[in-house]
N, C-alpha and C positions, 0 to 999 in steps of 0.2 A: 398549155394555153400561155402561161406566164413566159415561157421561153420565146414565144413568137413576138409578146409585147416587148420584152427586153431587147430581142433584136432589132425590132423596129426603131426602138428608143435609141439604141446605141448607134445605128445607122443615121438616124436623124441629126445626131451631134456633129457628124462629119459634115452634113450640108452647110453648115454655117461658117466652115473652114475655107479658106482659099486654096491651100494645097494639103495633101496628106501623102504619107509615105505608101511603100508596097504592103506593109502589113495591114494598115487602115483600109488601104484599097481592097485588099483580099477579104477583109471583113465585110466591107461594103457589098462586094460582088459576090461573095459566098463561094469564093475559089482559094485555092492554096496561094501562099505568098510566091511560092515558086512559079505557079502557073501565071500570075500576075506579072511576074518579073519577065518570064519567057515571052509572054505576050507583048510587052512594052518592047523588049529588046527587038522583036521581029516586026515591030510598027503596027501590031494587029490592034493596039489600044492607046488611046490618046494619052500622052505624058510629056513630061520634059525631064531633061537630065541635069542633074547638078553635080558635076564630078562623076563619081560612081553611083550616086543616089538617084532613084527614079522619083519623081513627084507627080502626083495626080491631082486634078480638080475634080472634087466631088460632083459637082454639077454637070461637067462635061462626062464623067463616068457614067453618070445617071442617064443623061442623053444618049450616049453611045449604047448603053444597055438597052434603053428603049427602042433604038432606032436599028440596031445590027445585031441581030441574033441569028445571022446566016452563016456564021464562021464555025459552027460545030460546038460551041460552048452551051451548055444547058445550065440556065441561071437557076432551075428549080432545085438542083442537087450539087451543083459546084464541079461535075465532072466533065472531061474534055471527052468529045465523042468524034475521034479520028478514026 
């Protein structure tokens, strides 16, 4: 139970930030960092590029996650289902 509370608390801290990196986005979404980077690179997830870095808006990610679960990503366990 403490792990669930901890995960929610960790994810809430990102919601106050304007932008987060791929590592933080992966924690927020429950996906691997590599999956988040591949999804950004292919345009499947909202992001911005700053040089080689991917930047993500936590609020846009949350909105995207709530609206678009039809792309084969299961947000309950963080695995792709292709």
